[in-house]
C-alpha positions as CSV (number, residue, x, y, z in Angstrom):
1,M,-13.4,-137.9,-113.3
2,T,-17.1,-137.8,-112.8
3,R,-19.8,-139.5,-112.9
4,H,-23.1,-139.5,-115.2
5,D,-24.9,-137.4,-112.5
6,G,-22.1,-135.1,-112.7
7,S,-21.0,-136.3,-108.9
8,A,-17.2,-137.0,-108.8
9,P,-16.4,-140.7,-107.0
10,G,-16.9,-140.9,-103.5
11,Q,-18.9,-138.5,-103.6
12,F,-22.7,-139.4,-102.5
13,K,-25.7,-138.1,-105.0
14,R,-27.7,-135.2,-103.3
15,K,-31.1,-136.6,-102.0
16,K,-34.0,-135.3,-104.7
17,L,-36.9,-133.5,-103.1
18,K,-40.5,-133.3,-103.2
19,I,-40.8,-129.8,-104.3
20,D,-44.4,-128.6,-105.8
21,G,-45.1,-125.8,-107.7
22,W,-44.3,-123.2,-110.3
23,V,-41.4,-121.5,-111.6
24,I,-41.9,-118.6,-114.1
25,L,-38.7,-118.4,-115.9
26,D,-38.0,-115.8,-118.2
27,K,-36.0,-117.4,-120.6
28,P,-33.0,-115.8,-122.1
29,L,-31.8,-116.1,-125.9
30,T,-30.1,-119.1,-127.0
31,V,-30.7,-121.4,-123.7
32,P,-32.6,-124.4,-125.0
33,S,-36.0,-124.9,-122.8
34,T,-34.8,-128.2,-121.7
35,K,-31.9,-127.0,-120.1
36,A,-33.5,-124.3,-118.4
37,V,-36.2,-126.7,-116.5
38,N,-32.5,-128.6,-115.5
39,I,-31.2,-125.6,-114.3
40,I,-34.7,-124.9,-112.1
41,R,-34.5,-128.2,-110.9
42,R,-30.9,-128.3,-109.9
43,C,-31.3,-125.4,-108.2
44,F,-34.3,-126.5,-105.7
45,G,-32.9,-130.3,-105.4
46,A,-36.5,-131.5,-107.0
47,A,-37.1,-134.8,-107.8
48,K,-39.7,-134.1,-110.7
49,A,-39.9,-130.8,-113.5
50,G,-41.0,-130.7,-116.6
51,H,-42.4,-127.4,-118.9
52,S,-45.7,-126.3,-120.2
53,G,-44.1,-126.1,-124.0
54,T,-41.2,-125.1,-125.6
55,L,-39.6,-122.1,-126.5
56,D,-37.0,-122.3,-129.7
57,P,-33.2,-121.1,-128.4
58,L,-33.5,-118.2,-130.1
59,A,-36.8,-116.8,-128.7
60,T,-37.2,-115.3,-125.2
61,G,-39.7,-115.3,-122.8
62,I,-42.4,-116.9,-120.4
63,L,-41.6,-120.7,-119.8
64,P,-43.6,-122.0,-117.0
65,I,-41.5,-124.6,-115.2
66,A,-43.7,-127.6,-112.7
67,L,-41.8,-129.0,-110.4
68,G,-43.5,-132.0,-108.5
69,E,-47.3,-132.6,-108.2
70,A,-47.8,-128.9,-110.3
71,T,-46.6,-131.2,-113.6
72,K,-49.9,-133.1,-113.5
73,T,-51.4,-129.3,-114.4
74,I,-49.2,-128.8,-117.3
75,P,-51.9,-129.8,-120.2
76,Y,-54.5,-127.0,-119.2
77,V,-51.4,-124.5,-119.1
78,M,-50.2,-126.0,-122.2
79,D,-54.3,-125.5,-123.9
80,A,-54.3,-122.1,-122.7
81,S,-54.0,-118.7,-125.2
82,K,-50.8,-117.0,-125.4
83,D,-49.2,-113.9,-126.3
84,Y,-46.1,-113.5,-128.4
85,A,-44.4,-109.9,-129.8
86,F,-42.3,-111.0,-132.8
87,T,-40.5,-109.6,-135.5
88,V,-40.7,-110.2,-139.1
89,K,-37.5,-109.8,-141.1
90,W,-38.9,-109.1,-145.2
91,G,-36.9,-110.4,-148.7
92,E,-35.5,-114.0,-147.5
93,E,-37.1,-117.3,-146.0
94,T,-35.1,-120.2,-144.5
95,T,-35.5,-123.7,-143.4
96,T,-36.4,-123.1,-140.1
97,D,-38.4,-120.0,-140.8
98,D,-36.1,-118.1,-138.3
99,R,-32.9,-116.7,-138.4
100,E,-31.4,-119.8,-137.3
101,G,-31.6,-121.5,-141.1
102,E,-30.1,-121.3,-144.5
103,V,-32.2,-118.8,-147.2
104,T,-34.1,-121.1,-149.7
105,I,-36.1,-118.0,-150.9
106,R,-35.6,-114.5,-151.9
107,H,-37.8,-111.8,-152.6
108,D,-37.2,-108.2,-153.5
109,H,-41.2,-107.3,-152.8
110,R,-41.4,-104.9,-149.4
111,P,-44.6,-104.7,-148.4
112,S,-46.2,-101.1,-147.1
113,L,-47.7,-101.0,-143.7
114,D,-51.3,-100.4,-145.3
115,E,-50.4,-103.8,-147.4
116,V,-49.3,-105.5,-144.3
117,N,-52.7,-104.4,-142.2
118,A,-54.9,-105.5,-145.2
119,I,-54.0,-108.9,-145.3
120,L,-54.1,-109.4,-141.3
121,D,-57.8,-110.3,-141.6
122,Q,-56.7,-113.7,-143.1
123,F,-55.0,-115.0,-140.3
124,R,-57.4,-114.1,-137.4
125,G,-59.6,-116.5,-136.0
126,P,-59.4,-120.0,-137.0
127,I,-56.9,-120.6,-139.5
128,S,-55.5,-123.5,-141.6
129,Q,-51.6,-123.9,-140.6
130,V,-48.5,-126.0,-141.5
131,P,-46.1,-126.4,-139.0
132,P,-42.5,-125.6,-139.3
133,I,-40.4,-128.5,-140.8
134,Y,-37.8,-128.1,-137.5
135,S,-40.5,-128.7,-134.9
136,A,-41.3,-131.5,-132.5
137,I,-44.6,-132.5,-134.7
138,K,-43.7,-136.6,-135.1
139,K,-44.7,-137.6,-138.6
140,D,-44.0,-141.4,-139.4
141,G,-43.1,-141.8,-135.5
142,K,-39.9,-139.4,-135.9
143,R,-39.7,-135.8,-134.8
144,A,-39.7,-133.7,-138.1
145,Y,-36.5,-132.0,-136.6
146,D,-34.6,-134.7,-136.9
147,M,-36.0,-136.1,-139.9
148,A,-35.0,-132.2,-141.2
149,R,-31.1,-132.5,-140.0
150,N,-30.9,-135.4,-141.9
151,N,-31.5,-134.1,-144.9
152,E,-35.2,-136.2,-145.1
153,E,-37.8,-135.0,-146.7
154,V,-40.5,-133.4,-144.1
155,Q,-43.7,-133.0,-145.3
156,L,-46.6,-131.9,-142.2
157,D,-50.2,-131.5,-142.5
158,A,-51.8,-128.6,-142.2
159,R,-53.8,-128.5,-139.0
160,Q,-56.6,-125.9,-137.7
161,V,-54.9,-123.6,-135.0
162,E,-57.0,-120.3,-133.4
163,I,-55.4,-116.6,-133.9
164,H,-57.4,-114.7,-131.6
165,Q,-55.7,-111.4,-132.0
166,L,-53.4,-109.9,-134.7
167,N,-51.8,-106.6,-135.1
168,C,-48.9,-105.0,-136.6
169,L,-47.3,-102.6,-134.7
170,S,-44.8,-101.1,-136.9
171,C,-43.2,-101.8,-140.7
172,D,-40.8,-100.3,-142.5
173,D,-38.4,-101.4,-145.4
174,H,-37.2,-104.0,-143.5
175,E,-39.1,-105.6,-141.3
176,A,-42.3,-105.8,-139.4
177,S,-43.3,-105.9,-135.8
178,F,-46.1,-108.0,-134.6
179,Q,-48.6,-108.8,-131.3
180,V,-50.4,-112.0,-131.5
181,T,-52.5,-113.8,-129.2
182,T,-53.3,-117.5,-129.9
183,G,-54.7,-120.8,-129.0
184,K,-53.1,-124.1,-128.3
185,G,-50.7,-125.3,-131.4
186,A,-50.4,-122.5,-133.0
187,Y,-46.1,-121.7,-134.8
188,I,-45.1,-118.1,-134.7
189,R,-42.5,-118.9,-137.3
190,S,-45.0,-120.2,-139.5
191,L,-47.3,-117.3,-139.0
192,G,-44.5,-114.8,-140.4
193,R,-43.8,-117.3,-142.8
194,D,-47.4,-117.4,-144.5
195,M,-48.0,-113.9,-143.9
196,A,-45.0,-113.1,-145.9
197,R,-46.1,-115.1,-148.8
198,A,-49.7,-113.7,-148.9
199,L,-47.7,-110.1,-149.0
200,G,-46.0,-111.7,-152.4
201,T,-42.7,-111.7,-150.6
202,A,-40.5,-113.2,-148.3
203,G,-39.8,-113.5,-144.3
204,H,-38.9,-115.5,-141.4
205,I,-38.8,-114.6,-138.2
206,V,-35.5,-112.5,-136.4
207,Q,-37.4,-112.0,-133.1
208,L,-39.8,-114.2,-130.9
209,R,-40.7,-113.0,-127.4
210,R,-43.4,-114.8,-125.4
211,L,-45.2,-112.2,-123.1
212,R,-47.5,-114.6,-121.5
213,V,-48.9,-118.4,-120.9
214,G,-52.7,-118.7,-119.5
215,P,-52.3,-116.9,-116.2
216,F,-48.4,-116.9,-116.2
217,S,-47.1,-113.4,-117.4
218,L,-43.9,-111.6,-117.2
219,D,-44.6,-109.3,-114.1
220,K,-44.5,-112.7,-112.5
221,S,-41.8,-114.1,-114.3
222,I,-37.8,-114.5,-112.8
223,S,-34.3,-114.5,-115.1
224,L,-32.5,-117.6,-115.6
225,D,-29.5,-115.6,-113.8
226,F,-31.1,-115.2,-110.4
227,F,-31.0,-119.0,-110.2
228,E,-27.9,-119.9,-111.5
229,E,-26.4,-117.6,-109.1
230,I,-28.1,-119.3,-105.8
231,D,-27.6,-122.6,-104.8
232,N,-31.0,-124.3,-103.5
233,S,-31.3,-121.9,-100.8
234,A,-34.5,-120.0,-99.2
235,D,-34.2,-117.6,-101.7
236,A,-35.4,-119.6,-104.5
237,F,-38.8,-120.5,-102.9
238,K,-39.7,-117.1,-103.1
239,A,-40.0,-117.5,-107.1
240,L,-42.1,-120.6,-106.2
241,H,-45.7,-120.1,-106.9
242,P,-48.5,-122.4,-105.4
243,V,-50.0,-125.2,-107.9
244,M,-52.9,-124.2,-107.8
245,T,-52.2,-120.6,-109.7
246,A,-52.4,-122.9,-113.0
247,L,-56.1,-123.7,-112.3
248,D,-56.9,-120.2,-111.2
249,D,-59.7,-120.2,-114.4
250,I,-61.1,-123.2,-113.3
251,P,-64.1,-122.8,-110.7
252,A,-63.5,-124.6,-107.1
253,L,-65.9,-126.6,-105.2
254,A,-65.4,-126.8,-101.3
255,I,-65.6,-130.5,-99.9
256,T,-65.4,-131.9,-96.6
257,E,-62.0,-133.7,-95.3
258,E,-64.3,-137.1,-95.9
259,D,-64.6,-136.3,-99.6
260,A,-61.2,-135.3,-99.8
261,L,-60.0,-139.0,-98.5
262,R,-63.1,-140.6,-100.5
263,L,-61.5,-138.8,-103.9
264,R,-57.7,-139.5,-102.7
265,R,-58.7,-142.7,-103.5
266,G,-60.2,-142.5,-106.2
267,Q,-63.9,-142.9,-105.8
268,K,-66.4,-140.6,-106.4
269,I,-68.5,-138.0,-104.1
270,E,-72.0,-137.1,-103.6
271,L,-72.2,-133.4,-104.1
272,K,-74.5,-132.0,-101.2
273,A,-76.5,-128.9,-101.0
274,G,-74.7,-125.5,-101.1
275,M,-71.4,-126.9,-103.1
276,T,-71.8,-126.2,-106.2
277,S,-69.4,-123.5,-107.3
278,P,-71.3,-119.8,-108.7
279,K,-68.7,-119.8,-111.8
280,A,-70.3,-123.8,-112.5
281,D,-73.6,-124.4,-114.7
282,P,-75.2,-126.7,-112.7
283,D,-77.1,-128.8,-115.9
284,A,-74.0,-128.8,-117.7
285,D,-72.3,-132.3,-117.4
286,D,-68.5,-132.9,-117.4
287,V,-67.8,-129.7,-116.2
288,V,-63.9,-129.5,-114.8
289,M,-63.3,-127.9,-111.2
290,T,-61.1,-128.1,-109.0
291,A,-62.1,-130.0,-105.5
292,V,-60.7,-127.7,-102.3
293,H,-60.4,-128.7,-98.2
294,Q,-59.5,-125.9,-96.1
295,G,-57.8,-124.1,-98.9
296,Q,-55.9,-126.9,-100.1
297,L,-55.8,-128.6,-103.6
298,V,-57.1,-132.1,-103.7
299,A,-58.3,-133.2,-106.9
300,L,-59.0,-132.2,-110.5
301,I,-62.8,-133.4,-110.5
302,T,-65.4,-133.5,-113.5
303,V,-68.6,-132.8,-112.4
304,N,-72.1,-135.1,-113.8
305,G,-75.0,-134.5,-111.9
306,P,-75.3,-134.8,-108.3
307,T,-71.9,-136.9,-108.4
308,A,-68.3,-135.8,-109.1
309,S,-65.1,-138.4,-110.1
310,P,-61.4,-137.5,-109.9
311,I,-59.4,-136.7,-112.8
312,R,-56.0,-135.8,-111.1
313,V,-55.6,-136.5,-107.6
314,F,-52.7,-134.1,-105.8
315,N,-50.6,-135.4,-102.8
316,L,-49.9,-131.7,-101.3
317,S,-48.3,-131.4,-98.3
318,T,-50.3,-129.0,-95.8
């Protein structure tokens, strides 16, 4: 007999540790994002964990996992651009817009490479996109995928998303492969479905791999197998990136020890001569910056004229 926490009767539940940082996971096929997070959390014995953007079970690639204080930076990673490689199979549209769903439409047309390249400009820049009905979007307080699984009618509103780059890498009579850079909230399953429709055919995603999320890319990633083969060993910490890694693109402000204490108490600080970062516009309002004391991240701040106010304060050990 085991308890709900996984321990046997008479066993003490392991005390959770304060672990702060990012793990850049290369998520394998068929593993849900939540399960991957739980594996990493157990491996480190971390008290707190989360991820910055779900990957479908049938997708692979970059899943940034935040531990401890890094969870406070998740919104900044979710807002970042992302790179994907994906493949669309021609001729069939499915309920889920990928190979997991049931076929709803079949079409005989198979577009050529020239036809594909001719429609790509329609899907570059700001575009209107309807998310897949099997998605985590909420409709009337319910998750769309829950409604779809219960055979409820799901009608999601179109929304604006940004496609920064989109290129076709190959195309034949069966499928086409693409690489894309997107902004926040874009669904690759919707993109594949809509491109097929624009080509006068049907299509769905059969392969999807996320190559980058903001500052996190495959060259910094590590496999799930690595973590499943260890049990909270020192080797796990070699894969832990500093909390600051997620904020590399945000200009930094060096502050004094006194100012660090004020920010940690939720108080504003006065900017002194020479404190502004060369990356920041000193005349702009509401500039988001990181406040750093002796190389240690203290807070995310907004700078307005001569003062700075804390947005997020970090409790990191030295």
